[in-house]
VOPAGU-2260 file (C-alpha; in pm, 1 decimal, decimal comma):
REM VOPAGU-2260
SITE   aa  ch    i         X         Y         Z
SITE  MET   A    0   -4176,7    7509,4   -7431,6
SITE  THR   A    1   -4248,1    7848,5   -7588,1
SITE  VAL   A    2   -4036,1    7746,1   -7885,7
SITE  LEU   A    3   -4262,6    7446,6   -7942,3
SITE  ILE   A    4   -4570,2    7669,4   -7922,3
SITE  GLY   A    5   -4419,2    7900,4   -8184,0
SITE  ILE   A    6   -4332,6    7608,0   -8410,1
SITE  PHE   A    7   -4683,4    7470,5   -8359,3
SITE  ALA   A    8   -4834,2    7802,0   -8472,5
SITE  ILE   A    9   -4607,8    7814,9   -8777,7
SITE  PHE   A   10   -4697,5    7460,3   -8882,0
SITE  PHE   A   11   -5070,3    7480,6   -8816,0
SITE  VAL   A   12   -5128,6    7832,6   -8949,3
SITE  GLY   A   13   -4844,5    7905,2   -9190,2
SITE  GLY   A   14   -4848,0    7567,1   -9363,4
SITE  PRO   A   15   -5215,8    7561,5   -9459,1
SITE  LEU   A   16   -5203,5    7928,1   -9565,0
SITE  THR   A   17   -4901,2    7860,2   -9786,4
SITE  PHE   A   18   -5075,6    7557,6   -9935,4
SITE  ARG   A   19   -5384,8    7763,8  -10005,5
SITE  ALA   A   20   -5179,7    8035,5  -10174,5
SITE  LEU   A   21   -5003,3    7778,9  -10393,3
SITE  THR   A   22   -5328,3    7612,8  -10499,8
SITE  ARG   A   23   -5518,6    7935,2  -10563,9
SITE  PRO   A   24   -5444,6    7957,9  -10939,2
SITE  ALA   A   25   -5646,3    7742,5  -11177,1
SITE  PRO   A   26   -5483,9    7400,2  -11223,9
SITE  SER   A   27   -5328,1    7468,6  -11564,0
SITE  ARG   A   28   -5012,0    7329,0  -11716,2
SITE  ASP   A   29   -4826,0    7651,6  -11632,5
SITE  ALA   A   30   -4940,5    7636,6  -11269,1
SITE  LEU   A   31   -4820,1    7277,0  -11241,0
SITE  GLN   A   32   -4482,3    7368,2  -11388,6
SITE  ALA   A   33   -4449,8    7658,7  -11145,4
SITE  LEU   A   34   -4519,7    7420,2  -10855,3
SITE  ILE   A   35   -4256,3    7177,9  -10984,1
SITE  VAL   A   36   -4001,6    7460,1  -10987,7
SITE  PHE   A   37   -4113,3    7579,2  -10641,7
SITE  ALA   A   38   -4080,5    7234,4  -10485,5
SITE  GLY   A   39   -3755,8    7159,7  -10667,5
SITE  VAL   A   40   -3583,9    7483,4  -10568,1
SITE  PHE   A   41   -3675,5    7446,8  -10202,4
SITE  ALA   A   42   -3580,8    7077,3  -10196,6
SITE  LEU   A   43   -3241,8    7144,2  -10353,7
SITE  PHE   A   44   -3179,6    7439,5  -10121,6
SITE  GLY   A   45   -3274,3    7241,6   -9811,2
SITE  LEU   A   46   -3072,0    6937,5   -9911,8
SITE  GLY   A   47   -2782,3    7161,6  -10009,9
SITE  LEU   A   48   -2780,2    7313,4   -9663,4
SITE  ARG   A   49   -2809,1    6972,8   -9499,2
SITE  ILE   A   50   -2543,5    6795,6   -9705,8
SITE  GLY   A   51   -2318,5    7090,4   -9784,5
SITE  PHE   A   52   -2285,6    7198,0   -9423,6
SITE  ALA   A   53   -2314,3    6859,4   -9255,2
SITE  GLY   A   54   -2058,7    6948,7   -8988,6
SITE  LEU   A   55   -2254,7    7254,9   -8882,7
SITE  TRP   A   56   -2597,2    7090,0   -8894,9
SITE  GLY   A   57   -2751,9    7089,7   -8550,6
SITE  HIS   A   58   -2490,2    7328,2   -8413,2
SITE  GLU   A   59   -2574,8    7643,7   -8610,8
SITE  VAL   A   60   -2936,9    7724,2   -8531,6
SITE  MET   A   61   -3007,8    7946,4   -8832,6
SITE  LEU   A   62   -2859,0    7695,5   -9076,1
SITE  THR   A   63   -3056,4    7408,7   -8927,1
SITE  VAL   A   64   -3384,3    7603,3   -8912,6
SITE  GLY   A   65   -3332,0    7732,4   -9267,9
SITE  GLY   A   66   -3273,4    7381,7   -9398,3
SITE  ILE   A   67   -3575,1    7241,9   -9218,1
SITE  LEU   A   68   -3798,7    7524,1   -9340,7
SITE  ALA   A   69   -3675,0    7480,6   -9697,6
SITE  LEU   A   70   -3755,1    7108,8   -9689,1
SITE  TRP   A   71   -4093,7    7184,3   -9535,2
SITE  PHE   A   72   -4174,7    7432,3   -9813,5
SITE  ALA   A   73   -4069,3    7166,5  -10065,2
SITE  TRP   A   74   -4313,3    6927,8   -9893,3
SITE  ILE   A   75   -4592,1    7185,4   -9918,5
SITE  GLY   A   76   -4505,4    7237,0  -10286,2
SITE  VAL   A   77   -4534,1    6863,9  -10353,9
SITE  LEU   A   78   -4871,3    6853,4  -10175,8
SITE  ALA   A   79   -4991,6    7152,3  -10380,5
SITE  LEU   A   80   -4866,7    6987,3  -10699,4
SITE  GLY   A   81   -5061,9    6671,0  -10619,8
SITE  ALA   A   82   -5374,9    6867,0  -10534,4
SITE  GLN   A   83   -5354,2    7067,3  -10855,1
SITE  ALA   A   84   -5299,5    6750,2  -11059,1
SITE  PHE   A   85   -5612,6    6595,2  -10907,8
SITE  ARG   A   86   -5805,2    6916,1  -10965,6
SITE  ARG   A   87   -5694,0    6924,3  -11327,1
SITE  ALA   A   88   -5808,9    6564,9  -11378,8
SITE  GLU   A   89   -6142,1    6623,5  -11202,9
SITE  PRO   A   90   -6238,9    6992,7  -11195,0
SITE  GLY   A   91   -6547,6    6947,2  -10977,6
SITE  LEU   A   92   -6626,6    7128,9  -10655,4
SITE  TYR   A   93   -6595,2    6816,5  -10439,4
SITE  MET   A   94   -6243,3    6747,8  -10567,4
SITE  ARG   A   95   -6146,5    7107,0  -10495,7
SITE  ARG   A   96   -6281,8    7084,9  -10140,9
SITE  TRP   A   97   -6130,8    6747,6  -10054,6
SITE  THR   A   98   -5789,0    6824,9  -10200,9
SITE  GLY   A   99   -5794,5    7153,9  -10007,8
SITE  ILE   A  100   -5883,0    6985,9   -9679,3
SITE  LEU   A  101   -5641,4    6694,2   -9715,3
SITE  GLY   A  102   -5360,8    6909,5   -9853,0
SITE  ALA   A  103   -5389,7    7168,9   -9577,9
SITE  GLY   A  104   -5391,8    6890,4   -9321,2
SITE  GLY   A  105   -5092,3    6727,8   -9487,9
SITE  THR   A  106   -4881,1    7037,8   -9436,5
SITE  THR   A  107   -4889,2    6969,4   -9062,1
SITE  VAL   A  108   -4746,5    6615,8   -9086,4
SITE  PRO   A  109   -4387,8    6725,6   -9004,7
SITE  TRP   A  110   -4514,0    6872,3   -8675,3
SITE  PHE   A  111   -4608,3    6526,3   -8553,0
SITE  GLY   A  112   -4260,4    6395,8   -8631,0
SITE  LEU   A  113   -4104,1    6688,0   -8447,2
SITE  ALA   A  114   -4336,8    6649,8   -8148,6
SITE  SER   A  115   -4268,6    6275,1   -8134,0
SITE  ALA   A  116   -3894,0    6331,0   -8143,9
SITE  GLN   A  117   -3923,6    6591,3   -7867,7
SITE  LEU   A  118   -4113,1    6340,7   -7650,8
SITE  LEU   A  119   -3840,8    6080,1   -7700,7
SITE  VAL   A  120   -3559,5    6319,9   -7619,6
SITE  GLY   A  121   -3708,1    6441,0   -7301,1
């Protein structure tokens, strides 16, 4: 149970803070390219761990956690990329607020999948 509380804190505090840090720069072309690289590197790393070490997945805790975290950071990068693209198209204050709120909330989506799976398992 304490593990789930720790994961909850990481998802609901760490995710939104990471999203905020990634969307802090002005939504320029360079910022968008940096987010593409960020999301791509983490996605490739996470998938590389998952596919490259398929036999160890689920048995080696650090490998599994590292792969899941890498894919989660890729997810946050994609959310930040979308938010910055919207902000670049519409630079108003309302767009900045709504993309910040929805993006920060979107970083927690994997928690609900994890919690649901935990309920099904037992």
